[in-house]
C-alpha positions in Angstrom: 0.1 0.1 -0.1 1.0 3.6 -0.4 1.1 4.4 3.0 3.9 1.6 3.6 5.9 2.9 0.7 6.0 6.6 2.1 6.7 5.3 5.6 9.8 3.0 4.7 12.6 3.6 6.6 11.4 5.9 9.1 11.7 3.5 11.9 14.5 4.4 14.5 15.4 1.3 15.8 13.8 -2.1 16.2 12.0 -1.6 19.3 9.8 1.2 17.7 6.4 0.7 16.2 4.6 2.7 13.4 1.0 2.0 12.6 -2.1 3.3 11.0 -4.5 4.0 13.9 -8.1 5.6 13.6 -9.4 6.4 10.4 -12.5 9.0 9.6 -14.1 9.7 6.0 -16.8 11.7 4.8 -17.9 12.6 1.4 -16.4 15.6 -0.5 -19.8 16.9 -2.2 -23.3 15.2 -2.1 -23.9 11.8 0.1 -23.1 9.7 -2.7 -20.0 11.5 -4.0 -17.2 8.8 -4.4 -14.5 11.4 -3.7 -13.9 11.5 0.0 -12.1 13.5 2.7 -10.1 11.1 5.0 -8.7 11.8 8.4 -6.0 9.5 9.3 -4.2 9.0 12.7 -0.7 7.6 12.5 0.5 6.0 16.0 4.2 6.0 16.9 5.4 3.7 19.8 8.8 4.2 21.0 10.8 2.7 24.1 12.4 5.6 25.7 11.9 7.2 29.0 12.3 10.6 27.2 10.2 12.4 24.6 13.2 13.1 22.1 13.2 9.9 20.1 9.2 10.0 19.8 9.4 13.5 18.8 12.1 12.5 16.0 10.1 9.6 14.9 6.9 11.8 14.6 9.0 14.4 12.4 10.0 11.8 10.2 6.6 10.5 9.7 5.1 14.2 9.4 8.0 14.7 6.4 7.1 11.4 4.9 3.5 12.3 4.4 3.0 15.8 4.7 2.1 17.1 1.0 2.4 13.7 -0.3 0.6 12.7 -3.7 0.2 9.1 -4.8 -2.3 7.0 -6.6 -3.4 3.5 -5.9 -6.6 1.2 -7.0 -8.1 3.8 -9.1 -7.9 6.8 -6.9 -5.5 9.7 -6.2 -4.5 10.8 -2.7 -3.3 13.8 -1.2 -2.1 14.3 2.2 -1.6 17.3 4.6 -0.2 17.5 7.9 -2.9 18.6 10.8 -1.3 18.2 14.3 0.4 15.7 16.7 1.0 14.7 20.2 3.2 12.8 22.2 2.5 11.5 25.8 4.2 9.3 28.4 2.8 6.0 28.1 1.1 4.3 31.7 4.2 2.2 32.0 6.8 5.0 32.1 9.2 3.5 29.9 7.8 4.4 26.5 6.0 7.2 24.5 3.0 7.1 22.5 2.8 9.7 19.6 -0.1 10.5 17.3 0.3 12.4 14.1 -2.7 13.5 12.4 -3.2 13.9 8.5 -6.1 14.6 6.3 -5.9 13.0 2.6 -8.2 13.9 -0.1 -9.1 10.8 -2.1 -10.1 11.2 -5.9 -11.9 8.7 -7.9 -10.2 8.0 -11.4 
């Protein structure tokens, strides 16, 4: 998939995980319009007691996907960075970050 291709090489070390989290979509026009506005949350998990590794990984994700353009499965996609956040996980030994993008999906 195109997200996978865009995120190749983003991982900082084997203990880090990057995954697609929540996705929400809505039609761009009328209810039956195939073109969509899709909000995607990319989740980054880092094994570190400090925030810097999480922020570095999140910056790499933003760089890979912000202003990205690609085509897949009869659709054209364009992505824009919306926001991000990082928080210490409950175990106190890792950080969980989320990076939110909005994609326009246009049917060919």
